[in-house]
C-alpha positions in Angstrom: 102.9 110.0 126.6 99.5 109.4 128.2 97.7 109.6 124.9 94.5 107.7 124.1 95.5 107.1 120.5 96.7 104.0 118.7 99.9 103.5 116.7 98.2 104.4 113.3 96.8 107.6 114.6 100.3 108.5 116.0 101.7 107.9 112.6 99.1 110.1 111.0 99.9 112.9 113.4 103.6 112.5 112.7 103.2 112.7 109.0 100.7 115.6 109.2 103.1 117.6 111.4 106.0 116.9 109.0 104.0 118.1 106.0 102.7 121.2 107.8 106.3 122.1 108.8 107.6 121.4 105.3 105.1 123.8 103.9 106.5 126.6 106.1 110.1 125.8 105.2 112.2 127.7 102.6 113.3 126.1 99.4 116.8 125.5 100.6 115.6 123.7 103.7 113.2 121.5 101.7 116.0 120.6 99.4 118.2 119.6 102.4 115.4 117.4 103.7 115.1 115.7 100.3 118.8 115.0 100.3 118.7 113.5 103.8 115.7 111.2 102.9 117.4 110.1 99.7 120.6 109.3 101.6 118.6 107.2 104.1 116.3 105.3 101.8 117.7 105.5 98.3 121.5 105.7 98.9 124.1 105.9 96.2 125.3 102.3 95.9 128.7 103.4 94.7 129.7 104.7 98.1 129.2 104.0 101.8 130.7 100.5 101.9 133.3 101.5 104.5 130.5 101.7 107.0 127.9 99.1 106.2 128.2 95.7 104.6 124.6 95.9 103.3 122.7 98.9 102.0 119.0 99.0 101.3 116.7 100.8 98.9 113.1 101.3 100.0 110.3 101.2 97.4 106.5 101.6 97.7 104.2 99.3 95.9 100.5 100.1 95.8 98.6 97.2 97.3 96.1 97.2 94.5 99.0 96.8 92.0 100.7 93.8 93.6 99.0 91.2 91.3 99.7 93.3 88.3 103.4 93.6 89.2 103.7 89.8 89.2 102.8 89.6 85.5 106.0 91.3 84.1 108.1 89.6 86.7 106.9 86.2 85.7 107.3 87.1 82.0 111.0 87.9 82.6 111.4 84.7 84.6 109.9 82.7 81.7 112.5 84.3 79.4 115.2 82.9 81.7 116.0 85.7 84.1 116.6 84.9 87.7 113.6 85.7 89.9 115.2 88.3 92.1 116.9 90.1 89.2 113.5 90.2 87.5 111.8 91.5 90.6 114.5 94.1 91.1 114.0 95.4 87.6 110.2 95.6 87.7 110.0 97.1 91.2 112.6 99.8 90.5 110.7 100.7 87.3 107.1 100.7 88.5 107.3 101.4 92.3 107.8 104.7 94.1 111.3 105.3 95.4 111.5 106.8 98.9 113.8 109.7 97.9 112.1 113.0 98.8 109.6 114.5 101.3 106.3 113.5 99.6 107.5 109.8 99.2 108.8 109.8 102.8 105.3 110.9 104.0 103.8 107.9 102.1 106.4 105.6 103.5 106.1 106.7 107.1 102.4 106.2 106.9 102.8 102.5 106.3 101.9 100.6 109.5 102.0 97.0 108.2 98.2 96.5 108.2 95.7 95.7 105.4 94.4 99.3 105.6 97.7 100.8 104.2 97.7 102.1 100.7 101.2 100.9 100.0 103.4 97.9 100.8 107.1 98.4 101.5 109.5 96.6 99.1 113.2 96.4 100.2 116.1 95.8 97.8 119.3 94.8 99.7 122.7 95.2 98.1 126.3 94.4 98.9 129.3 95.9 97.2 129.2 93.1 94.7 125.6 93.8 93.7 122.0 92.7 94.5 121.8 90.5 97.6 118.1 89.9 98.0 114.6 91.3 97.4 112.2 91.5 100.3 108.9 91.6 98.4 106.9 91.8 101.7 104.0 90.0 99.9 101.9 89.8 103.0 102.2 93.6 103.6 103.2 93.3 107.2 106.3 95.5 107.2 105.9 98.9 108.8 108.1 101.9 108.4 110.6 102.3 111.2 110.6 105.8 112.8 113.7 107.8 111.9 115.1 111.1 113.3 112.8 113.1 111.0 109.8 111.4 112.4 111.0 111.8 116.0 111.5 115.5 115.5 108.0 115.8 114.1 106.7 114.1 117.2 108.7 116.4 119.4 107.1 119.4 117.6 103.6 117.9 117.7 103.7 117.3 121.5 106.0 120.3 122.4 108.4 118.0 124.2 112.0 117.2 123.8 112.6 113.6 122.8 115.9 112.0 123.6 117.0 108.8 122.1 119.3 106.9 124.5 121.4 104.8 122.2 123.5 102.1 124.0 126.2 100.1 122.2 128.0 97.1 123.4 131.0 95.1 122.2 129.4 94.6 118.7 128.6 98.2 118.3 131.8 99.2 116.5 133.1 101.2 119.4 136.3 100.9 121.4 134.7 100.5 124.9 131.9 98.4 126.4 128.5 100.0 127.2 128.9 103.3 125.4 125.9 105.5 125.7 124.8 108.3 123.4 122.0 110.9 124.0 120.6 112.0 120.7 118.3 115.1 121.3 115.3 115.9 119.2 113.9 119.4 119.9 110.5 120.8 119.0 110.6 123.5 116.3 108.8 125.9 118.6 108.2 126.2 122.4 108.7 123.4 124.9 105.6 122.9 127.2 106.2 119.5 128.9 109.0 117.5 130.4 111.3 115.5 128.0 110.5 112.0 126.8 113.2 109.3 126.6 113.4 106.4 124.2 115.9 103.6 124.7 117.5 102.0 121.6 120.1 99.2 122.1 122.7 98.9 119.4 123.0 95.2 118.7 123.8 93.1 115.6 126.7 93.1 113.1 126.4 96.7 112.1 125.8 98.3 115.5 123.4 100.7 113.8 120.5 100.4 116.2 117.7 98.0 117.0 114.3 97.0 115.7 112.4 98.8 118.4 112.4 101.6 120.9 111.5 101.2 124.6 110.3 104.2 126.6 112.2 105.2 129.7 111.0 107.0 132.8 113.5 109.6 134.0 113.4 110.8 137.6 115.4 113.9 138.5 117.9 113.5 141.4 118.1 116.3 144.0 121.1 118.4 143.1 123.9 118.2 145.8 125.8 120.8 143.9 125.5 122.4 140.4 128.6 120.4 139.4 127.0 117.1 140.3 123.6 117.6 138.7 122.4 114.4 137.0 119.4 112.4 135.8 119.0 108.7 136.6 117.3 106.6 134.0 
């Protein structure tokens, strides 16, 4: 976008814009945002298994509390409890669940650096129960930008942001090379050309990727209104 800012500053702007917009929303819209965030990061483990084999719960542990969290975990282990079951119990009781707008703001601020206030802890489940606990003890995990964050960026920079999501044979679609354009519009006026992000759907769930790649879009001279197109 031609900005002289680093990734952490971009995160701060994104979260600040989200909170500013949240403050101007009505109660019903704020409730809707909370429901969406809870669905993404604290899903109901009794449902959703027809789509994903693994579901995740995201929790936030304060960096300054990490040593203190080990004490009750080790006590439970000494009593004979399996380490991951003990960690699940303690983290769910003492950490912050990402299930509403304020906790989302804390979560999306995490950049995976020592300067973060929180570490991300991830509990992974299958339909049979707990699969694993990613304790992220070195604090390197960063929050992955979601649709809410991209909309906040679009509003912040007054540009439409399109996610170009491409799926192949492992993307749970019927045809090869399916492409979806997912638009994210600013809440107010548009002042600059759109920005495109490429996300390749790979892996067993076909649900996306672990990064975005910017694309440069060049308009093609229109031969006729019916054949107007954009080449990526």
